[in-house]
N, C-alpha and C positions, 0 to 999 in steps of 0.2 A: 486391380491398377486404375490410377486415376490417370487421364490427361491434360493438361495443360494449356492454353495456348490456341495454334494453330496449327498443331504437333496431331499426328496416327503415326499407330503401331501395325503395322502389316506382317503376316507370315510369308516367308519369301517362298515361291515355288521354283522348285527343280524340276524342269524338264529335259530327261532322258530319252536320247535319240534312236531311233533302230534305224539297222538296214533292210534292203529287201531282202538279205537272207536271214534276216533275224538277232544280227549280231546287235550289240549295245553297245551304243559311242559312249567314251570318257561327257561326262555332262558337260555341257555347253550351257551355262546360267545367262536367261535373255533377262534375265533385271525383271521379273514379274515377281507380283506378290497380290495378294487380296487381305483387304482394310481388316482390322477383328477389333480396334477402339478408335476414338474420333475424339479429339477434342471440342470444346464448347464453340472455340470460333471458325472449324473448319465449315468452310460454306459449300462447295463442290462436290464433297467424298460423303459416302456413307458407308456401314457398314457391310460388309460382304461385294463391294465395289472389287473390281478386279484392276489393277493400277500396272504403270511401268514407271519402274525410277530409273535415276539417270547413275553412272559411273560413279565410284568412288563419294558419294552423298549419306548421309546417315549414318545413325548407330547402331550397329547388329547385336543381335542378343536373345538369349533365351529365355521362351515364356511358354508356360505349359506343357514343356518339353517340346516346343519346336521352334525353330532357328527363326528370327522376325528382326524386322527393320524398322529403327523410329524415323523419320522423315516429318518435314518441315512440307506440310500444304502446296503452302504459293511457289513454290524455288524449285522442289524438289521429285515431285514426280507428274504421271500425267494419267488419266482414265482412260481405260480400254472402253471399248464399245464391243 
């Protein structure tokens, strides 16, 4: 897949929580993702970066059997250090 402009494709990270007793709580998605592909105009992110994206932005899709989100760099996500 070739991405154009300042867009990127990131794999959605699902973080299951466990209680002290070992019970798994329902998934509480924290809107985290790992960058898989970046467009040529992406300035601040690179493949492998962990990002946080905002609720209700981007387009979700399946890519290589993974749940992913298609985002615009400047307005829809931020780098997690």
